C-alpha positions in Angstrom: 20.6 6.3 -48.2 19.4 9.4 -46.6 20.7 9.9 -43.0 18.3 10.2 -40.2 17.9 13.4 -39.0 17.8 13.1 -34.8 18.4 17.1 -34.4 14.3 17.4 -33.6 14.3 14.3 -31.3 15.6 16.5 -27.8 12.3 19.0 -28.5 10.4 15.5 -28.8 11.6 13.5 -25.9 10.6 16.9 -23.3 7.6 17.9 -24.7 6.3 14.4 -24.3 7.4 14.4 -20.5 6.2 17.7 -20.0 3.4 16.9 -21.7 2.6 13.1 -19.8 3.5 15.8 -16.5 0.5 18.2 -17.3 -2.0 15.0 -18.0 -1.2 13.3 -14.6 -1.4 16.5 -12.7 -4.3 17.4 -14.0 -5.7 13.6 -13.4 -4.8 13.4 -9.5 -5.9 17.1 -9.4 -9.3 15.9 -9.8 -9.5 13.2 -6.6 -11.0 14.2 -3.8 -8.7 13.8 -0.7 -10.2 13.1 2.9 -8.3 16.3 4.4 -8.8 15.1 8.1 -9.4 11.3 8.8 -10.6 10.6 11.4 -8.6 8.1 13.9 -10.2 4.7 14.1 -9.9 2.5 17.6 -7.5 -0.6 17.3 -9.1 -2.2 20.5 -9.5 -5.3 20.2 -12.9 -6.1 22.2 -12.5 -8.2 25.6 -14.1 -12.1 25.1 -14.8 -14.0 28.5 -13.3 -17.2 28.3 -12.4 -20.0 30.8 -9.0 -19.9 30.0 -7.9 -16.5 29.9 -7.0 -15.9 33.8 -5.8 -19.5 34.4 -2.4 -21.1 32.4 -3.6 -24.5 30.3 -1.6 -27.6 30.2 -0.7 -29.2 27.0 -0.5 -32.7 27.3 1.0 -34.4 23.9 1.5 -38.4 23.0 4.7 -38.3 24.0 4.6 -36.3 27.1 3.0 -38.9 28.5 4.2 -41.5 31.2 5.5 -45.3 30.1 
């Protein structure tokens, strides 16, 4: 039974990694990225609700007097 020749495996693996790296670099370079994105306001618009300025009382059934 012949022995497996592994002398070229290192070169094969290294060339595979190099090829994959080049392919991914070329794929990534095709994308258009925004150079200067504008900041958007994250402030929520104010809503006028009657309970905004005063406390509300929450009555649970268990907290009512007997």
